[in-house]
KEKE-3310 file (N, C-alpha, C; in steps of 0.2 Angstrom, whole numbers, plus 5000, padded with zeros to 4 digits):
npx = (5013:5021:5039:5049:5063:5073:5081:5095:5098:5108:5106:5101:5109:5103:5092:5091:5079:5070:5067:5065:5055:5050:5057:5049:5038:5031:5027:5022:5008:5003:5007:4999:4987:4985:4983:4976:4984:4982:4976:4987:4996:4994:5004:5014:5011:5010:5023:5030:5024:5027:5041:5047:5051:5064:5071:5065:5063:5056:5044:5038:5024:5020:5014:5004:5001:5006:5020:5018:5009:5016:5026:5018:5013:5025:5032:5045:5051:5062:5065:5055:5058:5070:5065:5065:5059:5045:5042:5044:5033:5022:5022:5021:5009:5001:5002:4995:4982:4979:4980:4969:4958:4958:4955:4942:4935:4936:4927:4916:4913:4905:4904:4905:4918:4926:4936:4940:4945:4954:4965:4978:4978:4976:4968:4960:4966:4973:4963:4952:4941:4933:4919:4916:4913:4919:4923:4930:4934:4935:4940:4933:4943:4954:4948:4946:4959:4962:4953:4956:4969:4968:4956:4941:4942:4937:4921:4914:4918:4918:4919:4918:4914:4918:4916:4922:4920:4908:4892:4881:4888:4888:4875:4876:4886:4880:4880:4876:4862:4859:4850:4847:4857:4873:4889:4900:4916:4927:4940:4951:4964:4978:4970:4961:4969:4971:4959:4948:4946:4932:4927:4932:4926:4913:4914:4917:4905:4895:4898:4896:4882:4876:4881:4880:4878:4893:4901:4917:4930:4945:4958:4971:4981:4988:4998:4992:5002:5008:5000:4999:5012:5016:5024:5037:5039:5047:5041:5027:5028:5033:5021:5012:5002:4993:4994:4980:4972:4974:4976:4974:4972:4969:4956:4948:4943:4932:4924:4916:4904:4890:4889:4901:4916:4933:4942:4955:4972:4986:5004:5015:5028:5030:5034:5048:5053:5058:5065:5058:5046:5049:5053:5040:5033:5039:5036:5022:5017:5018:5014:5002:4996:5000:5015:5013:5000:4988:4971:4957:4940:4925:4907:4893:4879:4863:4856:4858)
npy = (5037:5040:5041:5030:5023:5011:4996:4995:4985:4975:4978:4966:4962:4971:4966:4969:4966:4966:4980:4987:4991:4980:4981:4981:4987:5003:5011:5010:5000:5007:5020:5023:5022:5034:5038:5049:5058:5053:5039:5034:5030:5017:5009:5009:5000:4988:4986:4984:4972:4963:4963:4966:4956:4952:4961:4961:4948:4941:4946:4942:4941:4932:4935:4929:4935:4948:4950:4946:4955:4967:4965:4964:4977:4984:4994:5004:5002:5004:5015:5015:5004:5008:5015:5010:5011:5013:5001:4992:4996:4993:4979:4976:4981:4973:4960:4963:4966:4953:4945:4951:4948:4934:4931:4936:4929:4916:4917:4920:4911:4911:4924:4941:4950:4966:4976:4992:5004:4996:4995:4987:4976:4959:4953:4942:4931:4926:4926:4918:4906:4896:4897:4910:4927:4940:4957:4968:4985:5001:5017:5022:5024:5016:5004:5001:4999:4988:4977:4970:4965:4959:4949:4945:4935:4920:4912:4917:4930:4947:4963:4981:4998:5012:5028:5034:5047:5051:5051:5037:5026:5014:5007:5008:4999:4987:4982:4973:4977:4982:4975:4959:4953:4945:4949:4961:4962:4976:4982:4995:5002:5013:5024:5033:5043:5052:5059:5072:5078:5079:5071:5059:5056:5055:5043:5034:5036:5032:5018:5014:5017:5008:4995:4978:4972:4968:4969:4973:4985:4988:4999:5010:5022:5039:5049:5066:5075:5072:5077:5087:5085:5077:5079:5077:5064:5050:5040:5043:5057:5060:5057:5067:5066:5071:5071:5072:5070:5065:5057:5064:5058:5041:5038:5046:5040:5031:5040:5046:5040:5034:5020:5015:5007:5006:4993:4988:4994:4997:5000:5003:5004:4994:4983:4984:4978:4979:4991:4999:4999:5006:5018:5022:5024:5035:5044:5046:5054:5067:5066:5059:5048:5034:5035:5029:5017:5004:5002:4994:4994:4991:4987:4990:4984:4992:5009:5026)
npz = (5025:5040:5044:5053:5062:5054:5052:5042:5028:5018:5002:4989:4974:4960:4947:4930:4924:4934:4937:4926:4912:4900:4883:4873:4877:4877:4887:4904:4911:4922:4920:4909:4914:4921:4934:4947:4961:4974:4972:4965:4974:4977:4972:4981:4993:4985:4980:4992:4997:4987:4986:4998:5008:5006:5014:5026:5032:5042:5042:5030:5020:5011:4998:4985:4973:4971:4966:4952:4948:4949:4939:4928:4927:4924:4931:4938:4953:4962:4970:4979:4986:4992:5002:5016:5029:5026:5018:5029:5037:5029:5028:5041:5044:5035:5041:5053:5048:5043:5054:5061:5052:5051:5064:5065:5055:5060:5070:5063:5051:5039:5036:5029:5021:5017:5007:5007:4997:4990:4980:4973:4981:4987:4999:5001:4997:5009:5018:5014:5020:5015:5016:5017:5011:5000:4996:4985:4984:4976:4970:4953:4943:4948:4949:4936:4932:4940:4937:4924:4928:4940:4943:4951:4966:4964:4966:4977:4979:4975:4965:4966:4962:4972:4981:4995:5000:4997:5004:5008:5003:5009:5007:4993:4990:4993:5006:5021:5031:5048:5055:5060:5052:5048:5056:5049:5041:5039:5030:5029:5023:5021:5016:5023:5029:5018:5017:5021:5038:5042:5032:5035:5048:5043:5036:5046:5054:5046:5044:5058:5059:5051:5051:5056:5073:5081:5070:5063:5060:5052:5052:5047:5055:5057:5066:5071:5069:5057:5047:5033:5029:5019:5008:5013:5014:5008:4999:4997:4995:4981:4973:4975:4983:4998:5016:5025:5037:5053:5070:5086:5098:5101:5106:5100:5088:5092:5097:5088:5085:5095:5094:5092:5097:5103:5100:5099:5098:5089:5087:5075:5079:5088:5081:5080:5091:5109:5109:5100:5106:5118:5112:5107:5119:5124:5114:5115:5125:5119:5106:5107:5100:5090:5080:5068:5065:5068:5070:5078:5076:5084:5083:5093:5102:5102:5099:5094)
capx = (5015:5027:5045:5052:5069:5073:5087:5097:5101:5112:5102:5104:5110:5097:5092:5088:5073:5065:5065:5064:5049:5052:5058:5043:5032:5034:5025:5019:5001:5002:5007:4994:4981:4984:4980:4977:4989:4981:4976:4994:5000:4993:5011:5019:5011:5011:5030:5033:5022:5031:5049:5049:5053:5071:5074:5062:5061:5052:5037:5036:5017:5019:5009:5005:4999:5010:5025:5016:5006:5022:5029:5014:5013:5031:5034:5051:5050:5068:5065:5051:5061:5075:5062:5064:5054:5039:5042:5043:5026:5017:5023:5019:5002:4998:5002:4990:4976:4978:4978:4962:4954:4958:4951:4935:4932:4936:4921:4910:4915:4901:4903:4907:4924:4926:4942:4938:4951:4958:4970:4979:4979:4971:4968:4956:4971:4974:4957:4947:4940:4929:4912:4915:4912:4924:4922:4936:4931:4940:4938:4932:4949:4958:4945:4948:4966:4962:4949:4960:4975:4966:4949:4938:4945:4933:4914:4912:4921:4916:4922:4914:4917:4916:4920:4920:4919:4901:4888:4877:4892:4886:4870:4878:4890:4875:4882:4870:4859:4861:4845:4847:4863:4879:4894:4904:4923:4929:4947:4952:4971:4981:4965:4958:4974:4971:4953:4948:4944:4925:4925:4934:4921:4907:4915:4916:4898:4891:4899:4893:4875:4873:4884:4877:4881:4898:4905:4924:4933:4952:4960:4978:4981:4994:4998:4990:5008:5010:4996:5002:5019:5017:5030:5044:5039:5051:5037:5021:5029:5033:5015:5008:4996:4994:4991:4975:4969:4978:4973:4978:4971:4965:4949:4944:4940:4926:4920:4913:4897:4889:4889:4908:4921:4940:4944:4962:4976:4993:5009:5021:5034:5030:5038:5055:5055:5058:5068:5052:5041:5052:5052:5033:5031:5043:5033:5015:5014:5018:5010:4995:4994:5006:5017:5009:4998:4982:4966:4952:4934:4919:4900:4890:4872:4860:4855:4858)
capy = (5034:5043:5037:5028:5020:5004:4993:4995:4979:4975:4976:4961:4965:4972:4963:4974:4963:4968:4987:4991:4988:4977:4986:4981:4991:5010:5014:5005:5000:5012:5026:5023:5023:5041:5039:5055:5057:5048:5032:5032:5028:5010:5006:5008:4993:4983:4985:4981:4965:4959:4962:4968:4951:4952:4965:4960:4941:4939:4949:4940:4940:4927:4937:4925:4939:4955:4950:4945:4961:4972:4963:4966:4984:4987:5000:5005:5003:5004:5021:5013:4999:5011:5018:5004:5011:5012:4994:4989:4998:4990:4972:4975:4982:4967:4955:4965:4965:4946:4942:4953:4945:4927:4930:4938:4923:4910:4917:4921:4908:4913:4931:4945:4955:4971:4980:4998:5006:4990:4996:4981:4971:4954:4950:4936:4925:4924:4926:4913:4900:4891:4898:4917:4931:4945:4962:4973:4991:5007:5022:5019:5023:5011:4997:5000:4996:4982:4972:4966:4963:4955:4947:4943:4929:4915:4914:4921:4937:4952:4969:4986:5005:5016:5034:5035:5054:5052:5048:5032:5021:5007:5004:5007:4993:4981:4979:4971:4981:4980:4971:4952:4951:4943:4955:4962:4965:4981:4984:5002:5004:5018:5028:5038:5049:5056:5062:5078:5076:5078:5065:5053:5056:5053:5036:5030:5036:5027:5011:5013:5018:5003:4989:4974:4972:4963:4970:4976:4989:4988:5005:5012:5029:5043:5055:5072:5079:5071:5081:5092:5084:5071:5080:5075:5057:5047:5037:5047:5064:5060:5056:5073:5066:5074:5068:5077:5068:5061:5057:5067:5053:5035:5038:5050:5036:5028:5046:5048:5038:5030:5012:5013:5006:5005:4986:4987:4999:4994:5004:5000:5004:4987:4978:4985:4975:4983:4998:5002:5000:5011:5025:5024:5026:5041:5049:5046:5060:5073:5064:5057:5042:5031:5039:5025:5012:5001:5002:4989:4997:4987:4990:4986:4984:4999:5014:5032)
capz = (5031:5042:5044:5059:5061:5052:5052:5035:5026:5012:4996:4985:4967:4956:4941:4926:4922:4939:4938:4919:4908:4893:4878:4868:4880:4877:4893:4909:4912:4927:4917:4904:4918:4922:4941:4951:4966:4980:4969:4963:4980:4977:4970:4987:4996:4981:4979:4998:4998:4982:4987:5005:5012:5006:5019:5032:5030:5047:5040:5024:5020:5006:4994:4979:4967:4971:4961:4945:4946:4948:4933:4922:4927:4921:4935:4942:4961:4966:4974:4984:4990:4996:5008:5020:5035:5023:5017:5035:5039:5025:5029:5048:5043:5032:5046:5058:5045:5042:5061:5063:5048:5053:5070:5063:5051:5064:5074:5058:5045:5033:5036:5023:5022:5012:5007:5005:4994:4989:4976:4969:4986:4987:5005:5001:4997:5015:5022:5012:5024:5012:5016:5018:5005:5000:4992:4984:4981:4976:4965:4947:4939:4951:4947:4929:4931:4944:4935:4920:4931:4946:4943:4958:4968:4965:4965:4983:4979:4969:4965:4965:4963:4978:4983:5002:5001:4995:5008:5005:5000:5012:5003:4986:4989:4995:5012:5025:5036:5055:5058:5058:5048:5051:5057:5043:5042:5034:5030:5026:5024:5016:5013:5027:5030:5013:5017:5026:5044:5041:5028:5039:5053:5040:5035:5052:5056:5041:5047:5064:5058:5046:5052:5061:5079:5081:5065:5064:5055:5053:5048:5049:5057:5057:5071:5068:5068:5051:5043:5029:5028:5015:5004:5016:5014:5002:4994:4996:4992:4974:4970:4975:4988:5005:5022:5027:5043:5058:5076:5092:5103:5098:5108:5095:5083:5094:5100:5082:5086:5101:5093:5090:5102:5101:5102:5099:5095:5088:5085:5071:5083:5091:5076:5081:5098:5115:5107:5097:5112:5122:5108:5107:5125:5124:5110:5116:5129:5115:5100:5109:5096:5087:5074:5063:5068:5066:5075:5076:5079:5084:5083:5099:5102:5104:5094:5097)
cpx = (5021:5033:5047:5058:5069:5080:5089:5100:5104:5107:5105:5105:5104:5097:5088:5080:5067:5063:5065:5059:5052:5052:5053:5037:5034:5032:5022:5012:4999:5002:5001:4987:4980:4980:4981:4982:4988:4980:4983:4998:4999:5000:5015:5018:5012:5019:5033:5031:5025:5038:5051:5052:5061:5075:5071:5059:5056:5045:5035:5028:5015:5013:5010:5004:5004:5015:5023:5013:5011:5025:5025:5013:5019:5033:5041:5050:5056:5068:5061:5054:5067:5072:5060:5059:5047:5037:5040:5035:5021:5017:5020:5011:4998:4997:4996:4983:4974:4976:4971:4957:4953:4954:4944:4932:4932:4929:4915:4912:4911:4900:4906:4913:4924:4933:4940:4944:4956:4965:4972:4981:4974:4972:4964:4960:4973:4968:4951:4946:4935:4922:4911:4915:4917:4922:4928:4933:4936:4937:4937:4939:4954:4955:4946:4954:4966:4959:4953:4966:4973:4959:4947:4941:4940:4925:4911:4915:4918:4919:4917:4918:4914:4920:4917:4918:4911:4896:4883:4881:4890:4880:4872:4882:4886:4877:4876:4868:4860:4856:4846:4852:4869:4884:4898:4911:4925:4937:4948:4959:4974:4976:4963:4963:4974:4964:4953:4945:4936:4923:4927:4928:4914:4908:4914:4909:4894:4892:4895:4885:4872:4875:4881:4881:4887:4903:4912:4926:4941:4955:4967:4977:4988:4993:4996:4996:5010:5006:5000:5009:5021:5023:5037:5044:5042:5046:5031:5023:5029:5026:5011:5003:4998:4991:4986:4972:4974:4974:4977:4977:4967:4958:4945:4940:4933:4921:4915:4905:4896:4890:4896:4912:4928:4942:4951:4966:4983:4998:5014:5027:5035:5034:5045:5057:5055:5061:5062:5047:5043:5051:5045:5031:5034:5039:5026:5013:5014:5014:5003:4993:5001:5008:5013:5007:4991:4977:4960:4946:4929:4912:4896:4882:4869:4860:4855:4851)
cpy = (5038:5038:5036:5024:5013:5002:4992:4988:4980:4973:4971:4964:4965:4968:4968:4972:4965:4975:4990:4987:4985:4982:4986:4985:4998:5013:5009:5006:5006:5019:5028:5024:5030:5042:5046:5053:5052:5041:5030:5029:5020:5006:5004:5001:4987:4981:4981:4974:4961:4958:4964:4962:4950:4956:4964:4953:4939:4941:4947:4938:4935:4929:4933:4929:4945:4955:4950:4952:4967:4971:4966:4974:4988:4993:4999:5006:5003:5009:5019:5008:5002:5014:5012:5005:5010:5004:4990:4990:4994:4982:4971:4976:4976:4962:4957:4964:4957:4943:4944:4949:4938:4926:4931:4932:4917:4911:4918:4918:4909:4920:4935:4950:4960:4975:4986:5002:5001:4991:4990:4975:4966:4950:4943:4930:4922:4923:4921:4907:4895:4893:4906:4921:4937:4950:4967:4979:4997:5012:5019:5019:5018:5004:4996:4997:4989:4976:4967:4962:4958:4954:4945:4936:4923:4917:4917:4927:4941:4959:4975:4993:5008:5022:5035:5042:5055:5048:5043:5026:5014:5004:5003:5001:4986:4978:4978:4976:4978:4976:4964:4949:4949:4949:4955:4964:4970:4982:4991:5004:5008:5022:5034:5044:5054:5060:5068:5075:5075:5072:5059:5051:5053:5046:5032:5030:5032:5020:5010:5013:5011:4996:4985:4974:4966:4964:4974:4980:4990:4994:5007:5020:5032:5047:5061:5076:5077:5074:5086:5091:5078:5072:5078:5067:5054:5044:5040:5054:5064:5060:5062:5072:5069:5071:5074:5076:5063:5061:5060:5062:5047:5035:5042:5046:5034:5034:5048:5046:5034:5022:5010:5012:5004:4998:4985:4992:4996:4999:5000:4999:4997:4982:4979:4982:4980:4990:5002:5004:5006:5018:5027:5027:5033:5046:5050:5052:5067:5072:5062:5051:5040:5035:5036:5019:5009:5001:4997:4992:4991:4991:4986:4987:4991:5004:5021:5035)
cpz = (5033:5043:5051:5057:5059:5051:5044:5034:5020:5006:4991:4978:4963:4949:4936:4924:4928:4939:4931:4915:4902:4888:4873:4871:4881:4883:4898:4909:4917:4924:4912:4908:4920:4929:4944:4957:4971:4977:4967:4968:4981:4975:4976:4991:4992:4980:4986:4999:4993:4983:4994:5009:5012:5011:5026:5032:5036:5046:5033:5024:5015:5001:4987:4973:4966:4966:4954:4943:4945:4941:4927:4922:4924:4925:4938:4949:4965:4971:4980:4989:4994:5002:5013:5026:5032:5021:5023:5037:5035:5027:5036:5048:5040:5037:5051:5055:5044:5049:5063:5059:5050:5059:5069:5060:5055:5068:5069:5051:5038:5032:5029:5025:5016:5013:5004:5003:4993:4985:4972:4975:4985:4994:5006:5000:5003:5020:5020:5016:5021:5011:5016:5011:5006:4995:4991:4981:4981:4971:4958:4943:4942:4949:4940:4927:4934:4940:4930:4923:4936:4947:4950:4960:4969:4965:4972:4984:4973:4970:4963:4965:4969:4979:4990:5004:5000:5000:5004:5002:5003:5008:4995:4985:4991:5001:5017:5030:5043:5058:5056:5054:5052:5052:5050:5045:5037:5035:5026:5027:5019:5012:5017:5028:5024:5012:5022:5032:5044:5037:5031:5044:5050:5038:5041:5055:5052:5043:5053:5064:5055:5048:5057:5067:5078:5075:5067:5058:5057:5049:5051:5050:5057:5063:5068:5066:5061:5045:5039:5027:5024:5010:5006:5016:5008:4997:4992:4992:4984:4970:4970:4980:4994:5010:5025:5034:5047:5065:5082:5098:5100:5100:5104:5090:5086:5096:5094:5082:5092:5100:5093:5097:5099:5104:5103:5096:5095:5085:5081:5074:5087:5087:5077:5088:5103:5113:5104:5102:5116:5119:5108:5113:5126:5120:5112:5120:5124:5109:5101:5105:5093:5081:5068:5066:5065:5072:5073:5080:5079:5084:5088:5098:5104:5098:5097:5097)
residu = (MET:PRO:GLN:THR:PRO:ALA:ARG:ARG:ARG:VAL:ARG:PRO:PRO:ARG:SER:PRO:ALA:LEU:HIS:ALA:ALA:PRO:ALA:SER:ARG:PRO:SER:SER:LEU:LEU:GLN:ARG:ALA:HIS:LEU:PRO:PRO:VAL:PRO:SER:THR:LEU:LEU:ILE:PRO:LEU:ALA:ALA:ARG:ALA:ARG:GLY:ALA:ARG:TYR:PHE:SER:TRP:LEU:ASP:CYS:ARG:ASP:ALA:VAL:ALA:GLY:GLY:LEU:LEU:GLU:ARG:LEU:GLY:ALA:ASP:VAL:ASP:ALA:LEU:LEU:ASP:ASP:LEU:PRO:THR:VAL:PHE:GLN:VAL:LEU:TRP:ARG:THR:ARG:ALA:VAL:LYS:ASP:ALA:GLY:ARG:ALA:PHE:PHE:ALA:ALA:HIS:PRO:GLN:GLY:LEU:GLY:ALA:ASN:LEU:GLY:CYS:GLY:LEU:THR:GLN:HIS:PHE:GLN:TRP:LEU:ASP:VAL:GLY:ALA:ASN:GLN:TRP:LEU:ASP:ALA:ASP:LEU:PRO:GLU:VAL:MET:ALA:LEU:ARG:ARG:PRO:LEU:LEU:PRO:ALA:TRP:GLY:PRO:ARG:ALA:ARG:GLN:ALA:GLU:VAL:ASP:LEU:THR:GLN:PRO:GLY:TRP:TRP:GLN:ARG:LEU:GLY:LEU:PRO:SER:ARG:SER:GLY:ALA:GLN:PRO:VAL:LEU:LEU:VAL:CYS:GLU:GLY:VAL:LEU:MET:TYR:LEU:GLN:PRO:ALA:GLN:VAL:GLN:ALA:VAL:LEU:ALA:GLU:PHE:ALA:GLN:HIS:ALA:PRO:THR:GLY:SER:ARG:MET:VAL:LEU:ASP:VAL:LEU:THR:ARG:GLN:ALA:VAL:GLY:ARG:ALA:ALA:ARG:HIS:PRO:SER:VAL:GLY:PRO:THR:GLY:ALA:GLU:PHE:CYS:TRP:GLY:VAL:GLY:ARG:MET:ALA:GLU:LEU:ALA:ALA:VAL:HIS:PRO:ARG:LEU:ARG:LEU:LEU:ARG:GLU:GLN:SER:ALA:ALA:GLU:GLY:TYR:GLY:TRP:ALA:GLY:ILE:ALA:LEU:ASP:ALA:LEU:TRP:ARG:PRO:TRP:LEU:GLY:ALA:PRO:VAL:TYR:GLY:VAL:ALA:THR:LEU:GLY:VAL:ARG:ASP:GLY:SER:PRO)
# end
């Protein structure tokens, strides 16, 4: 995620117990998992959701699992918490996803939600309405780390392995076909910017081709100006991951397939109040899209 200005706050004193792995543990679980660069970015949102509220209390997502997971991983996240703009963006994004999810399940209380590229996030803790279902899916190496740490959230939740770069993921995940099924909510955060543009278009097209009418997809986006510049990012740069996809215009998202429509676009700059909104308006003519934002796509009736 690219950087935007954030209000610096005084950091509370660090406790050695919070950033150092216990002496009895020679290496952290995360180190032993040997995750490739892109999957290793899962630590960034986890750290923000676990401890970010101390800097941005008004965005506290009240994550009931993140803190415990961070302790079990034994990872040092001090450098990630020093990157306050990214902490802010993760917390703002979490609120946006929660709001979209709650609105969806208010309309479809028995519907299905799926987090594609879930990492160690547990959105169902906020979106369980008592009758809906949830799927968490990610690459095999991520799910191997996740399963012992974060089992499925009750009998209406399940977990699966998925590689979104491989066509046919919709059927492999057992997601409902478009005829006669309830709408589906897909969440795809911190994933698509690491894929090639053709791969992103294929993911959006597969969603559009197979999702029942009324389905929603909530995804985060970068401006195209960020592509190829991940090395400059304080949190992403050290992982070795690279930003490969961004948008020049938000309308590009819906243009991928005739069934897609852009229902909502949000800029993280809005989280900074009027100053952020003014900056976003200033940047848009040059960037064409938010520096960092969230889009909600819908699937409409009809077939191409």
